[in-house]
Phi, psi and omega in degrees: 000157180280172178290168186276012174137194181236157178264122182261141169302149186300324181293323177290320179300316178297322180298315182287325174296321178296322178297332177275356181083018180275121184292138176252147177226160183244114178301151182291328188263008179205157179268357183283127179275139176227148176289126181301328183293343177298342179286346178287118182287152172270123183294116182297332179295327177294318182293322187266351187293154180278137180286173185267349183216104183254012183284122179294156176290144175223168178298322180296320183290319184278332187082356178237135180289106180251014179290334174232083187303143181210103182298317184297317180295320179294317180294321176297322179296321180292315182301324184262009187293134175227031185291334179224176186290347183295338180295339182285334185249353184286152168278315175200162176283157178240096189286310185149168183208152175123200182280118182284002172238028187291149172285330184246124175249126179251130182235123175256201186264297185200157177296145170260195183298312182296319180294321179297324180283322186264343180074023181222138181285152174055064169246179184077199185296319179296321178294322178296320178293319177300318178301318179294320178299317180294316181296330179296336176252015170092020180241134167277156182305320184285355179268352177242173173245137184237128179217178179230163173299318177253148177263351180234152181282128171288143180304137177058024177058029177292167178295145175299142175275161183303315183291331178289315178297322179294322180294325182274342186306317180299326179294314180294319180296323177293322177298318179298319179294323179291317183286319186052061182289162175274331181216142172247132175249112180266121184255112174097168185298314185296315180297314182296316182297319182286322182283328184254359179053056182217166174240014177297149177290153180303321181300329179277333183276328182287157182085005179230150173270119175254186179212142174230116181052038179084359180260129176304134182231129178245136179258138174214178182284149177288140179305326178297323176293320180295329176294327178275334184229072187298338179293343179277355182298329179296321178294321178296325178296322175299318179297319180295326178294325176294316177303314181297320179294320178296322180291336178280000000 
């Protein structure tokens, strides 16, 4: 597994917290600035709680033989995939990016226009915010692995259909088996619903420790949603603090 992150100079840390909308305050008896949100405790019960799904991944469950993992073979399968109609409209597949031995796996919903053009998840404004969120807890983008529920862009950025998510599911499950992360961070409603097999709202799912195939899973808001609703960034910071605590 990779290391648990990078150490940021305090001025950079403040910059990235500010990008997330986290308020900073200055104590009366010192000139050192600290993020006020750091005073929010991480609930130890969340860290220690038992997840809802402790079943390990198997070849039968994924539909892909992961008993002998092979990144190259898996990536070739994704590039040539025609399992659903999305292959007809895609520019290219979006496989995933980052450290293939990462402790932290981040899963979003589906590629957008920029991702479809560049072949990489979480680019554009949402990707920039995600990068800031990661740096705020001491991780560079290349130190985590980032993937999506879907490998192809749905037309007009509509929600993934059930059959599309089902077609892509074996690829994502094989990636999880290959990476063997310590923590999964599910960003947004689509990722949370597909990974946890639920229809609960993100607001109800966040703040709890879930589990996917025995891996602790934390739900938080999608960066695209945070761009539209900046007041929710404080809640996302709480979620990131739980992720950081789990990784420790």
